[in-house]
Chimera marker file (.cmm) of the C-alpha trace (Angstrom):
<marker_set name="trace">
<marker id="1" x="0.000" y="0.000" z="0.000" r="1" g="1" b="0" radius="0.5"/>
<marker id="2" x="1.529" y="3.276" z="-1.150" r="1" g="1" b="0" radius="0.5"/>
<marker id="3" x="0.473" y="6.326" z="0.858" r="1" g="1" b="0" radius="0.5"/>
<marker id="4" x="0.759" y="9.754" z="-0.731" r="1" g="1" b="0" radius="0.5"/>
<marker id="5" x="0.156" y="13.115" z="0.859" r="1" g="1" b="0" radius="0.5"/>
<marker id="6" x="-3.065" y="13.769" z="-1.017" r="1" g="1" b="0" radius="0.5"/>
<marker id="7" x="-3.971" y="16.877" z="-2.959" r="1" g="1" b="0" radius="0.5"/>
<marker id="8" x="-6.929" y="18.765" z="-4.354" r="1" g="1" b="0" radius="0.5"/>
<marker id="9" x="-5.293" y="18.261" z="-7.768" r="1" g="1" b="0" radius="0.5"/>
<marker id="10" x="-6.343" y="14.942" z="-9.355" r="1" g="1" b="0" radius="0.5"/>
<marker id="11" x="-3.211" y="14.866" z="-11.540" r="1" g="1" b="0" radius="0.5"/>
<marker id="12" x="-0.981" y="14.922" z="-8.444" r="1" g="1" b="0" radius="0.5"/>
<marker id="13" x="-3.052" y="12.148" z="-6.861" r="1" g="1" b="0" radius="0.5"/>
<marker id="14" x="-2.840" y="10.195" z="-10.100" r="1" g="1" b="0" radius="0.5"/>
<marker id="15" x="0.953" y="10.393" z="-9.953" r="1" g="1" b="0" radius="0.5"/>
<marker id="16" x="0.892" y="8.553" z="-6.621" r="1" g="1" b="0" radius="0.5"/>
<marker id="17" x="-1.374" y="5.906" z="-8.149" r="1" g="1" b="0" radius="0.5"/>
<marker id="18" x="1.127" y="5.614" z="-11.007" r="1" g="1" b="0" radius="0.5"/>
<marker id="19" x="3.963" y="5.042" z="-8.517" r="1" g="1" b="0" radius="0.5"/>
<marker id="20" x="1.907" y="2.266" z="-6.910" r="1" g="1" b="0" radius="0.5"/>
<marker id="21" x="1.365" y="0.600" z="-10.268" r="1" g="1" b="0" radius="0.5"/>
<marker id="22" x="5.058" y="0.851" z="-11.163" r="1" g="1" b="0" radius="0.5"/>
<marker id="23" x="6.058" y="-0.735" z="-7.835" r="1" g="1" b="0" radius="0.5"/>
<marker id="24" x="3.494" y="-3.529" z="-8.167" r="1" g="1" b="0" radius="0.5"/>
<marker id="25" x="4.613" y="-4.412" z="-11.677" r="1" g="1" b="0" radius="0.5"/>
<marker id="26" x="8.323" y="-3.758" z="-11.115" r="1" g="1" b="0" radius="0.5"/>
<marker id="27" x="8.548" y="-5.811" z="-7.935" r="1" g="1" b="0" radius="0.5"/>
<marker id="28" x="6.147" y="-8.509" z="-9.074" r="1" g="1" b="0" radius="0.5"/>
<marker id="29" x="3.723" y="-7.939" z="-6.217" r="1" g="1" b="0" radius="0.5"/>
<marker id="30" x="0.324" y="-9.601" z="-6.188" r="1" g="1" b="0" radius="0.5"/>
<marker id="31" x="-1.655" y="-6.437" z="-5.579" r="1" g="1" b="0" radius="0.5"/>
<marker id="32" x="-1.241" y="-2.794" z="-4.657" r="1" g="1" b="0" radius="0.5"/>
<marker id="33" x="-3.431" y="-0.095" z="-3.196" r="1" g="1" b="0" radius="0.5"/>
<marker id="34" x="-3.015" y="3.672" z="-3.226" r="1" g="1" b="0" radius="0.5"/>
<marker id="35" x="-4.263" y="5.825" z="-0.387" r="1" g="1" b="0" radius="0.5"/>
<marker id="36" x="-3.606" y="9.253" z="1.038" r="1" g="1" b="0" radius="0.5"/>
<marker id="37" x="-2.829" y="10.828" z="4.397" r="1" g="1" b="0" radius="0.5"/>
<marker id="38" x="-4.032" y="14.329" z="3.570" r="1" g="1" b="0" radius="0.5"/>
<marker id="39" x="-6.924" y="16.049" z="1.900" r="1" g="1" b="0" radius="0.5"/>
<marker id="40" x="-8.264" y="13.365" z="-0.434" r="1" g="1" b="0" radius="0.5"/>
<marker id="41" x="-9.527" y="9.792" z="-0.368" r="1" g="1" b="0" radius="0.5"/>
<marker id="42" x="-9.238" y="6.936" z="0.285" r="1" g="1" b="0" radius="0.5"/>
<marker id="43" x="-7.638" y="7.623" z="3.631" r="1" g="1" b="0" radius="0.5"/>
<marker id="44" x="-5.107" y="5.188" z="5.102" r="1" g="1" b="0" radius="0.5"/>
<marker id="45" x="-7.326" y="3.461" z="7.655" r="1" g="1" b="0" radius="0.5"/>
<marker id="46" x="-10.201" y="2.976" z="5.203" r="1" g="1" b="0" radius="0.5"/>
<marker id="47" x="-7.840" y="1.551" z="2.606" r="1" g="1" b="0" radius="0.5"/>
<marker id="48" x="-6.211" y="-0.786" z="5.129" r="1" g="1" b="0" radius="0.5"/>
<marker id="49" x="-9.586" y="-2.094" z="6.290" r="1" g="1" b="0" radius="0.5"/>
<marker id="50" x="-10.558" y="-2.743" z="2.671" r="1" g="1" b="0" radius="0.5"/>
<marker id="51" x="-7.321" y="-4.688" z="2.132" r="1" g="1" b="0" radius="0.5"/>
<marker id="52" x="-8.031" y="-6.708" z="5.279" r="1" g="1" b="0" radius="0.5"/>
<marker id="53" x="-11.515" y="-7.460" z="3.912" r="1" g="1" b="0" radius="0.5"/>
<marker id="54" x="-9.975" y="-8.720" z="0.672" r="1" g="1" b="0" radius="0.5"/>
<marker id="55" x="-8.193" y="-11.406" z="2.671" r="1" g="1" b="0" radius="0.5"/>
<marker id="56" x="-4.579" y="-10.282" z="2.540" r="1" g="1" b="0" radius="0.5"/>
<marker id="57" x="-2.453" y="-11.762" z="5.332" r="1" g="1" b="0" radius="0.5"/>
<marker id="58" x="0.545" y="-9.446" z="4.866" r="1" g="1" b="0" radius="0.5"/>
<marker id="59" x="0.244" y="-5.743" z="4.122" r="1" g="1" b="0" radius="0.5"/>
<marker id="60" x="3.184" y="-3.388" z="3.770" r="1" g="1" b="0" radius="0.5"/>
<marker id="61" x="2.357" y="0.296" z="4.138" r="1" g="1" b="0" radius="0.5"/>
<marker id="62" x="4.851" y="2.559" z="2.347" r="1" g="1" b="0" radius="0.5"/>
<marker id="63" x="4.661" y="6.319" z="3.014" r="1" g="1" b="0" radius="0.5"/>
<marker id="64" x="5.717" y="7.995" z="-0.244" r="1" g="1" b="0" radius="0.5"/>
<marker id="65" x="7.224" y="10.957" z="1.611" r="1" g="1" b="0" radius="0.5"/>
<marker id="66" x="10.681" y="12.483" z="1.746" r="1" g="1" b="0" radius="0.5"/>
<marker id="67" x="10.461" y="13.469" z="5.408" r="1" g="1" b="0" radius="0.5"/>
<marker id="68" x="8.843" y="12.330" z="8.609" r="1" g="1" b="0" radius="0.5"/>
<marker id="69" x="6.314" y="14.569" z="10.252" r="1" g="1" b="0" radius="0.5"/>
<marker id="70" x="2.647" y="14.911" z="11.102" r="1" g="1" b="0" radius="0.5"/>
<marker id="71" x="1.389" y="12.929" z="8.114" r="1" g="1" b="0" radius="0.5"/>
<marker id="72" x="3.806" y="10.025" z="8.571" r="1" g="1" b="0" radius="0.5"/>
<marker id="73" x="2.794" y="9.908" z="12.255" r="1" g="1" b="0" radius="0.5"/>
<marker id="74" x="-0.865" y="9.890" z="11.152" r="1" g="1" b="0" radius="0.5"/>
<marker id="75" x="-0.123" y="6.975" z="8.804" r="1" g="1" b="0" radius="0.5"/>
<marker id="76" x="1.580" y="5.020" z="11.598" r="1" g="1" b="0" radius="0.5"/>
<marker id="77" x="-1.339" y="5.583" z="13.980" r="1" g="1" b="0" radius="0.5"/>
<marker id="78" x="-3.795" y="4.277" z="11.363" r="1" g="1" b="0" radius="0.5"/>
<marker id="79" x="-1.620" y="1.199" z="10.797" r="1" g="1" b="0" radius="0.5"/>
<marker id="80" x="-1.422" y="0.603" z="14.556" r="1" g="1" b="0" radius="0.5"/>
<marker id="81" x="-5.226" y="0.811" z="14.945" r="1" g="1" b="0" radius="0.5"/>
<marker id="82" x="-5.902" y="-1.689" z="12.156" r="1" g="1" b="0" radius="0.5"/>
<marker id="83" x="-3.091" y="-4.010" z="13.297" r="1" g="1" b="0" radius="0.5"/>
<marker id="84" x="-4.506" y="-3.992" z="16.840" r="1" g="1" b="0" radius="0.5"/>
<marker id="85" x="-7.907" y="-5.051" z="15.457" r="1" g="1" b="0" radius="0.5"/>
<marker id="86" x="-6.303" y="-7.856" z="13.403" r="1" g="1" b="0" radius="0.5"/>
<marker id="87" x="-3.363" y="-9.318" z="15.368" r="1" g="1" b="0" radius="0.5"/>
<marker id="88" x="-3.384" y="-12.448" z="13.174" r="1" g="1" b="0" radius="0.5"/>
<marker id="89" x="-2.221" y="-10.356" z="10.185" r="1" g="1" b="0" radius="0.5"/>
<marker id="90" x="1.285" y="-9.183" z="9.352" r="1" g="1" b="0" radius="0.5"/>
<marker id="91" x="0.869" y="-5.433" z="8.794" r="1" g="1" b="0" radius="0.5"/>
<marker id="92" x="4.204" y="-3.675" z="8.398" r="1" g="1" b="0" radius="0.5"/>
<marker id="93" x="5.266" y="-0.022" z="8.276" r="1" g="1" b="0" radius="0.5"/>
<marker id="94" x="7.919" y="0.612" z="5.643" r="1" g="1" b="0" radius="0.5"/>
<marker id="95" x="10.214" y="3.583" z="5.994" r="1" g="1" b="0" radius="0.5"/>
<marker id="96" x="9.530" y="6.783" z="4.072" r="1" g="1" b="0" radius="0.5"/>
<marker id="97" x="11.960" y="7.719" z="1.272" r="1" g="1" b="0" radius="0.5"/>
<marker id="98" x="14.280" y="9.860" z="3.431" r="1" g="1" b="0" radius="0.5"/>
<marker id="99" x="17.827" y="10.302" z="2.117" r="1" g="1" b="0" radius="0.5"/>
<marker id="100" x="18.074" y="7.040" z="0.214" r="1" g="1" b="0" radius="0.5"/>
<marker id="101" x="20.998" y="7.222" z="-2.269" r="1" g="1" b="0" radius="0.5"/>
<marker id="102" x="18.658" y="6.892" z="-5.266" r="1" g="1" b="0" radius="0.5"/>
<marker id="103" x="16.521" y="9.774" z="-3.983" r="1" g="1" b="0" radius="0.5"/>
<marker id="104" x="19.643" y="11.922" z="-3.643" r="1" g="1" b="0" radius="0.5"/>
<marker id="105" x="20.766" y="10.905" z="-7.147" r="1" g="1" b="0" radius="0.5"/>
<marker id="106" x="17.375" y="11.992" z="-8.482" r="1" g="1" b="0" radius="0.5"/>
<marker id="107" x="17.643" y="15.381" z="-6.747" r="1" g="1" b="0" radius="0.5"/>
<marker id="108" x="21.086" y="15.909" z="-8.249" r="1" g="1" b="0" radius="0.5"/>
<marker id="109" x="19.822" y="14.964" z="-11.720" r="1" g="1" b="0" radius="0.5"/>
<marker id="110" x="16.820" y="17.327" z="-11.474" r="1" g="1" b="0" radius="0.5"/>
<marker id="111" x="19.026" y="20.173" z="-10.231" r="1" g="1" b="0" radius="0.5"/>
<marker id="112" x="21.394" y="19.618" z="-13.164" r="1" g="1" b="0" radius="0.5"/>
<marker id="113" x="18.438" y="19.602" z="-15.584" r="1" g="1" b="0" radius="0.5"/>
<marker id="114" x="17.268" y="22.911" z="-14.134" r="1" g="1" b="0" radius="0.5"/>
<marker id="115" x="20.728" y="24.436" z="-14.526" r="1" g="1" b="0" radius="0.5"/>
<marker id="116" x="20.881" y="23.255" z="-18.127" r="1" g="1" b="0" radius="0.5"/>
<marker id="117" x="17.357" y="24.455" z="-18.906" r="1" g="1" b="0" radius="0.5"/>
<marker id="118" x="16.228" y="20.925" z="-19.699" r="1" g="1" b="0" radius="0.5"/>
<marker id="119" x="13.669" y="20.395" z="-16.923" r="1" g="1" b="0" radius="0.5"/>
<marker id="120" x="10.421" y="19.244" z="-18.508" r="1" g="1" b="0" radius="0.5"/>
<marker id="121" x="7.243" y="19.452" z="-16.438" r="1" g="1" b="0" radius="0.5"/>
<marker id="122" x="5.261" y="16.245" z="-16.245" r="1" g="1" b="0" radius="0.5"/>
<marker id="123" x="1.919" y="17.670" z="-15.202" r="1" g="1" b="0" radius="0.5"/>
<marker id="124" x="0.120" y="17.154" z="-18.508" r="1" g="1" b="0" radius="0.5"/>
<marker id="125" x="-3.296" y="16.875" z="-16.857" r="1" g="1" b="0" radius="0.5"/>
<marker id="126" x="-2.872" y="19.531" z="-14.195" r="1" g="1" b="0" radius="0.5"/>
<marker id="127" x="-6.328" y="20.948" z="-13.480" r="1" g="1" b="0" radius="0.5"/>
<marker id="128" x="-4.874" y="24.462" z="-13.691" r="1" g="1" b="0" radius="0.5"/>
<marker id="129" x="-3.469" y="23.938" z="-17.220" r="1" g="1" b="0" radius="0.5"/>
<marker id="130" x="-5.974" y="21.559" z="-18.821" r="1" g="1" b="0" radius="0.5"/>
<marker id="131" x="-9.744" y="21.588" z="-18.673" r="1" g="1" b="0" radius="0.5"/>
<marker id="132" x="-10.544" y="18.450" z="-16.696" r="1" g="1" b="0" radius="0.5"/>
<marker id="133" x="-14.101" y="17.248" z="-16.195" r="1" g="1" b="0" radius="0.5"/>
<marker id="134" x="-15.305" y="18.319" z="-12.776" r="1" g="1" b="0" radius="0.5"/>
<marker id="135" x="-12.615" y="20.974" z="-12.339" r="1" g="1" b="0" radius="0.5"/>
<marker id="136" x="-13.708" y="23.479" z="-14.996" r="1" g="1" b="0" radius="0.5"/>
<marker id="137" x="-13.769" y="26.391" z="-12.525" r="1" g="1" b="0" radius="0.5"/>
<marker id="138" x="-10.112" y="25.864" z="-11.629" r="1" g="1" b="0" radius="0.5"/>
<marker id="139" x="-8.735" y="25.891" z="-15.192" r="1" g="1" b="0" radius="0.5"/>
<marker id="140" x="-6.444" y="28.899" z="-15.554" r="1" g="1" b="0" radius="0.5"/>
<marker id="141" x="-6.757" y="29.826" z="-11.891" r="1" g="1" b="0" radius="0.5"/>
<marker id="142" x="-3.582" y="30.660" z="-9.998" r="1" g="1" b="0" radius="0.5"/>
<marker id="143" x="-2.132" y="27.683" z="-8.189" r="1" g="1" b="0" radius="0.5"/>
<marker id="144" x="-2.036" y="28.497" z="-4.509" r="1" g="1" b="0" radius="0.5"/>
<marker id="145" x="-0.763" y="26.441" z="-1.647" r="1" g="1" b="0" radius="0.5"/>
<marker id="146" x="-3.151" y="25.854" z="1.183" r="1" g="1" b="0" radius="0.5"/>
<marker id="147" x="-0.153" y="25.090" z="3.426" r="1" g="1" b="0" radius="0.5"/>
<marker id="148" x="1.163" y="28.641" z="3.559" r="1" g="1" b="0" radius="0.5"/>
<marker id="149" x="1.533" y="28.376" z="7.339" r="1" g="1" b="0" radius="0.5"/>
<marker id="150" x="4.463" y="26.014" z="6.638" r="1" g="1" b="0" radius="0.5"/>
<marker id="151" x="6.109" y="28.281" z="4.083" r="1" g="1" b="0" radius="0.5"/>
<marker id="152" x="7.570" y="30.731" z="6.539" r="1" g="1" b="0" radius="0.5"/>
<marker id="153" x="5.961" y="34.042" z="5.669" r="1" g="1" b="0" radius="0.5"/>
<marker id="154" x="2.263" y="33.430" z="6.255" r="1" g="1" b="0" radius="0.5"/>
<marker id="155" x="1.229" y="33.815" z="2.624" r="1" g="1" b="0" radius="0.5"/>
<marker id="156" x="1.028" y="31.406" z="-0.308" r="1" g="1" b="0" radius="0.5"/>
<marker id="157" x="4.073" y="30.863" z="-2.482" r="1" g="1" b="0" radius="0.5"/>
<marker id="158" x="3.806" y="32.172" z="-6.065" r="1" g="1" b="0" radius="0.5"/>
<marker id="159" x="1.952" y="29.709" z="-8.222" r="1" g="1" b="0" radius="0.5"/>
<marker id="160" x="3.424" y="27.902" z="-11.200" r="1" g="1" b="0" radius="0.5"/>
<marker id="161" x="0.987" y="29.759" z="-13.446" r="1" g="1" b="0" radius="0.5"/>
<marker id="162" x="1.972" y="33.121" z="-12.001" r="1" g="1" b="0" radius="0.5"/>
<marker id="163" x="5.649" y="32.463" z="-12.673" r="1" g="1" b="0" radius="0.5"/>
<marker id="164" x="5.369" y="30.331" z="-15.842" r="1" g="1" b="0" radius="0.5"/>
<marker id="165" x="6.326" y="31.919" z="-19.147" r="1" g="1" b="0" radius="0.5"/>
<marker id="166" x="4.194" y="31.593" z="-22.268" r="1" g="1" b="0" radius="0.5"/>
<marker id="167" x="0.574" y="30.782" z="-22.954" r="1" g="1" b="0" radius="0.5"/>
<marker id="168" x="-0.005" y="28.721" z="-19.785" r="1" g="1" b="0" radius="0.5"/>
<marker id="169" x="-0.037" y="31.928" z="-17.733" r="1" g="1" b="0" radius="0.5"/>
<marker id="170" x="-3.520" y="33.378" z="-17.354" r="1" g="1" b="0" radius="0.5"/>
<marker id="171" x="-4.827" y="36.284" z="-15.323" r="1" g="1" b="0" radius="0.5"/>
<link id1="1" id2="2" r="1" g="1" b="0" radius="0.2"/>
<link id1="2" id2="3" r="1" g="1" b="0" radius="0.2"/>
<link id1="3" id2="4" r="1" g="1" b="0" radius="0.2"/>
<link id1="4" id2="5" r="1" g="1" b="0" radius="0.2"/>
<link id1="5" id2="6" r="1" g="1" b="0" radius="0.2"/>
<link id1="6" id2="7" r="1" g="1" b="0" radius="0.2"/>
<link id1="7" id2="8" r="1" g="1" b="0" radius="0.2"/>
<link id1="8" id2="9" r="1" g="1" b="0" radius="0.2"/>
<link id1="9" id2="10" r="1" g="1" b="0" radius="0.2"/>
<link id1="10" id2="11" r="1" g="1" b="0" radius="0.2"/>
<link id1="11" id2="12" r="1" g="1" b="0" radius="0.2"/>
<link id1="12" id2="13" r="1" g="1" b="0" radius="0.2"/>
<link id1="13" id2="14" r="1" g="1" b="0" radius="0.2"/>
<link id1="14" id2="15" r="1" g="1" b="0" radius="0.2"/>
<link id1="15" id2="16" r="1" g="1" b="0" radius="0.2"/>
<link id1="16" id2="17" r="1" g="1" b="0" radius="0.2"/>
<link id1="17" id2="18" r="1" g="1" b="0" radius="0.2"/>
<link id1="18" id2="19" r="1" g="1" b="0" radius="0.2"/>
<link id1="19" id2="20" r="1" g="1" b="0" radius="0.2"/>
<link id1="20" id2="21" r="1" g="1" b="0" radius="0.2"/>
<link id1="21" id2="22" r="1" g="1" b="0" radius="0.2"/>
<link id1="22" id2="23" r="1" g="1" b="0" radius="0.2"/>
<link id1="23" id2="24" r="1" g="1" b="0" radius="0.2"/>
<link id1="24" id2="25" r="1" g="1" b="0" radius="0.2"/>
<link id1="25" id2="26" r="1" g="1" b="0" radius="0.2"/>
<link id1="26" id2="27" r="1" g="1" b="0" radius="0.2"/>
<link id1="27" id2="28" r="1" g="1" b="0" radius="0.2"/>
<link id1="28" id2="29" r="1" g="1" b="0" radius="0.2"/>
<link id1="29" id2="30" r="1" g="1" b="0" radius="0.2"/>
<link id1="30" id2="31" r="1" g="1" b="0" radius="0.2"/>
<link id1="31" id2="32" r="1" g="1" b="0" radius="0.2"/>
<link id1="32" id2="33" r="1" g="1" b="0" radius="0.2"/>
<link id1="33" id2="34" r="1" g="1" b="0" radius="0.2"/>
<link id1="34" id2="35" r="1" g="1" b="0" radius="0.2"/>
<link id1="35" id2="36" r="1" g="1" b="0" radius="0.2"/>
<link id1="36" id2="37" r="1" g="1" b="0" radius="0.2"/>
<link id1="37" id2="38" r="1" g="1" b="0" radius="0.2"/>
<link id1="38" id2="39" r="1" g="1" b="0" radius="0.2"/>
<link id1="39" id2="40" r="1" g="1" b="0" radius="0.2"/>
<link id1="40" id2="41" r="1" g="1" b="0" radius="0.2"/>
<link id1="41" id2="42" r="1" g="1" b="0" radius="0.2"/>
<link id1="42" id2="43" r="1" g="1" b="0" radius="0.2"/>
<link id1="43" id2="44" r="1" g="1" b="0" radius="0.2"/>
<link id1="44" id2="45" r="1" g="1" b="0" radius="0.2"/>
<link id1="45" id2="46" r="1" g="1" b="0" radius="0.2"/>
<link id1="46" id2="47" r="1" g="1" b="0" radius="0.2"/>
<link id1="47" id2="48" r="1" g="1" b="0" radius="0.2"/>
<link id1="48" id2="49" r="1" g="1" b="0" radius="0.2"/>
<link id1="49" id2="50" r="1" g="1" b="0" radius="0.2"/>
<link id1="50" id2="51" r="1" g="1" b="0" radius="0.2"/>
<link id1="51" id2="52" r="1" g="1" b="0" radius="0.2"/>
<link id1="52" id2="53" r="1" g="1" b="0" radius="0.2"/>
<link id1="53" id2="54" r="1" g="1" b="0" radius="0.2"/>
<link id1="54" id2="55" r="1" g="1" b="0" radius="0.2"/>
<link id1="55" id2="56" r="1" g="1" b="0" radius="0.2"/>
<link id1="56" id2="57" r="1" g="1" b="0" radius="0.2"/>
<link id1="57" id2="58" r="1" g="1" b="0" radius="0.2"/>
<link id1="58" id2="59" r="1" g="1" b="0" radius="0.2"/>
<link id1="59" id2="60" r="1" g="1" b="0" radius="0.2"/>
<link id1="60" id2="61" r="1" g="1" b="0" radius="0.2"/>
<link id1="61" id2="62" r="1" g="1" b="0" radius="0.2"/>
<link id1="62" id2="63" r="1" g="1" b="0" radius="0.2"/>
<link id1="63" id2="64" r="1" g="1" b="0" radius="0.2"/>
<link id1="64" id2="65" r="1" g="1" b="0" radius="0.2"/>
<link id1="65" id2="66" r="1" g="1" b="0" radius="0.2"/>
<link id1="66" id2="67" r="1" g="1" b="0" radius="0.2"/>
<link id1="67" id2="68" r="1" g="1" b="0" radius="0.2"/>
<link id1="68" id2="69" r="1" g="1" b="0" radius="0.2"/>
<link id1="69" id2="70" r="1" g="1" b="0" radius="0.2"/>
<link id1="70" id2="71" r="1" g="1" b="0" radius="0.2"/>
<link id1="71" id2="72" r="1" g="1" b="0" radius="0.2"/>
<link id1="72" id2="73" r="1" g="1" b="0" radius="0.2"/>
<link id1="73" id2="74" r="1" g="1" b="0" radius="0.2"/>
<link id1="74" id2="75" r="1" g="1" b="0" radius="0.2"/>
<link id1="75" id2="76" r="1" g="1" b="0" radius="0.2"/>
<link id1="76" id2="77" r="1" g="1" b="0" radius="0.2"/>
<link id1="77" id2="78" r="1" g="1" b="0" radius="0.2"/>
<link id1="78" id2="79" r="1" g="1" b="0" radius="0.2"/>
<link id1="79" id2="80" r="1" g="1" b="0" radius="0.2"/>
<link id1="80" id2="81" r="1" g="1" b="0" radius="0.2"/>
<link id1="81" id2="82" r="1" g="1" b="0" radius="0.2"/>
<link id1="82" id2="83" r="1" g="1" b="0" radius="0.2"/>
<link id1="83" id2="84" r="1" g="1" b="0" radius="0.2"/>
<link id1="84" id2="85" r="1" g="1" b="0" radius="0.2"/>
<link id1="85" id2="86" r="1" g="1" b="0" radius="0.2"/>
<link id1="86" id2="87" r="1" g="1" b="0" radius="0.2"/>
<link id1="87" id2="88" r="1" g="1" b="0" radius="0.2"/>
<link id1="88" id2="89" r="1" g="1" b="0" radius="0.2"/>
<link id1="89" id2="90" r="1" g="1" b="0" radius="0.2"/>
<link id1="90" id2="91" r="1" g="1" b="0" radius="0.2"/>
<link id1="91" id2="92" r="1" g="1" b="0" radius="0.2"/>
<link id1="92" id2="93" r="1" g="1" b="0" radius="0.2"/>
<link id1="93" id2="94" r="1" g="1" b="0" radius="0.2"/>
<link id1="94" id2="95" r="1" g="1" b="0" radius="0.2"/>
<link id1="95" id2="96" r="1" g="1" b="0" radius="0.2"/>
<link id1="96" id2="97" r="1" g="1" b="0" radius="0.2"/>
<link id1="97" id2="98" r="1" g="1" b="0" radius="0.2"/>
<link id1="98" id2="99" r="1" g="1" b="0" radius="0.2"/>
<link id1="99" id2="100" r="1" g="1" b="0" radius="0.2"/>
<link id1="100" id2="101" r="1" g="1" b="0" radius="0.2"/>
<link id1="101" id2="102" r="1" g="1" b="0" radius="0.2"/>
<link id1="102" id2="103" r="1" g="1" b="0" radius="0.2"/>
<link id1="103" id2="104" r="1" g="1" b="0" radius="0.2"/>
<link id1="104" id2="105" r="1" g="1" b="0" radius="0.2"/>
<link id1="105" id2="106" r="1" g="1" b="0" radius="0.2"/>
<link id1="106" id2="107" r="1" g="1" b="0" radius="0.2"/>
<link id1="107" id2="108" r="1" g="1" b="0" radius="0.2"/>
<link id1="108" id2="109" r="1" g="1" b="0" radius="0.2"/>
<link id1="109" id2="110" r="1" g="1" b="0" radius="0.2"/>
<link id1="110" id2="111" r="1" g="1" b="0" radius="0.2"/>
<link id1="111" id2="112" r="1" g="1" b="0" radius="0.2"/>
<link id1="112" id2="113" r="1" g="1" b="0" radius="0.2"/>
<link id1="113" id2="114" r="1" g="1" b="0" radius="0.2"/>
<link id1="114" id2="115" r="1" g="1" b="0" radius="0.2"/>
<link id1="115" id2="116" r="1" g="1" b="0" radius="0.2"/>
<link id1="116" id2="117" r="1" g="1" b="0" radius="0.2"/>
<link id1="117" id2="118" r="1" g="1" b="0" radius="0.2"/>
<link id1="118" id2="119" r="1" g="1" b="0" radius="0.2"/>
<link id1="119" id2="120" r="1" g="1" b="0" radius="0.2"/>
<link id1="120" id2="121" r="1" g="1" b="0" radius="0.2"/>
<link id1="121" id2="122" r="1" g="1" b="0" radius="0.2"/>
<link id1="122" id2="123" r="1" g="1" b="0" radius="0.2"/>
<link id1="123" id2="124" r="1" g="1" b="0" radius="0.2"/>
<link id1="124" id2="125" r="1" g="1" b="0" radius="0.2"/>
<link id1="125" id2="126" r="1" g="1" b="0" radius="0.2"/>
<link id1="126" id2="127" r="1" g="1" b="0" radius="0.2"/>
<link id1="127" id2="128" r="1" g="1" b="0" radius="0.2"/>
<link id1="128" id2="129" r="1" g="1" b="0" radius="0.2"/>
<link id1="129" id2="130" r="1" g="1" b="0" radius="0.2"/>
<link id1="130" id2="131" r="1" g="1" b="0" radius="0.2"/>
<link id1="131" id2="132" r="1" g="1" b="0" radius="0.2"/>
<link id1="132" id2="133" r="1" g="1" b="0" radius="0.2"/>
<link id1="133" id2="134" r="1" g="1" b="0" radius="0.2"/>
<link id1="134" id2="135" r="1" g="1" b="0" radius="0.2"/>
<link id1="135" id2="136" r="1" g="1" b="0" radius="0.2"/>
<link id1="136" id2="137" r="1" g="1" b="0" radius="0.2"/>
<link id1="137" id2="138" r="1" g="1" b="0" radius="0.2"/>
<link id1="138" id2="139" r="1" g="1" b="0" radius="0.2"/>
<link id1="139" id2="140" r="1" g="1" b="0" radius="0.2"/>
<link id1="140" id2="141" r="1" g="1" b="0" radius="0.2"/>
<link id1="141" id2="142" r="1" g="1" b="0" radius="0.2"/>
<link id1="142" id2="143" r="1" g="1" b="0" radius="0.2"/>
<link id1="143" id2="144" r="1" g="1" b="0" radius="0.2"/>
<link id1="144" id2="145" r="1" g="1" b="0" radius="0.2"/>
<link id1="145" id2="146" r="1" g="1" b="0" radius="0.2"/>
<link id1="146" id2="147" r="1" g="1" b="0" radius="0.2"/>
<link id1="147" id2="148" r="1" g="1" b="0" radius="0.2"/>
<link id1="148" id2="149" r="1" g="1" b="0" radius="0.2"/>
<link id1="149" id2="150" r="1" g="1" b="0" radius="0.2"/>
<link id1="150" id2="151" r="1" g="1" b="0" radius="0.2"/>
<link id1="151" id2="152" r="1" g="1" b="0" radius="0.2"/>
<link id1="152" id2="153" r="1" g="1" b="0" radius="0.2"/>
<link id1="153" id2="154" r="1" g="1" b="0" radius="0.2"/>
<link id1="154" id2="155" r="1" g="1" b="0" radius="0.2"/>
<link id1="155" id2="156" r="1" g="1" b="0" radius="0.2"/>
<link id1="156" id2="157" r="1" g="1" b="0" radius="0.2"/>
<link id1="157" id2="158" r="1" g="1" b="0" radius="0.2"/>
<link id1="158" id2="159" r="1" g="1" b="0" radius="0.2"/>
<link id1="159" id2="160" r="1" g="1" b="0" radius="0.2"/>
<link id1="160" id2="161" r="1" g="1" b="0" radius="0.2"/>
<link id1="161" id2="162" r="1" g="1" b="0" radius="0.2"/>
<link id1="162" id2="163" r="1" g="1" b="0" radius="0.2"/>
<link id1="163" id2="164" r="1" g="1" b="0" radius="0.2"/>
<link id1="164" id2="165" r="1" g="1" b="0" radius="0.2"/>
<link id1="165" id2="166" r="1" g="1" b="0" radius="0.2"/>
<link id1="166" id2="167" r="1" g="1" b="0" radius="0.2"/>
<link id1="167" id2="168" r="1" g="1" b="0" radius="0.2"/>
<link id1="168" id2="169" r="1" g="1" b="0" radius="0.2"/>
<link id1="169" id2="170" r="1" g="1" b="0" radius="0.2"/>
<link id1="170" id2="171" r="1" g="1" b="0" radius="0.2"/>
</marker_set>
């Protein structure tokens, strides 16, 4: 079970689902579930209880996060609650990404791409750049963080659309 942060942007949530699928196929796993610890669904505990209902005897919960914090703690509490209700099952908490050497290699590669001007965005279905069914009112709107209290100055960071060159920028 891969746990993402969760977003109001369906493209971002879809990227977590894509990671789950890549892990399932790449590692030859029998099944995989995607859930979220933040603002969208399915939430971790609901997803775990569904997996228990499907009859799985071993469940590995992998927080797809770079850092520990409130959401990783929330994930662990949900795992602990479900594990306590089902002591006959093997429910494990995998570590979050942290400073794994491959994560650091990826950061270095992305930084080099940015320096060389070769950093391609992969948000082809971003609800702010593409009209997506159900999100018509957000097309062209400025992207604003709703976590500005964590960004240091008490106001949202500039959005990608506000700082993007070319036709994607709308006012």
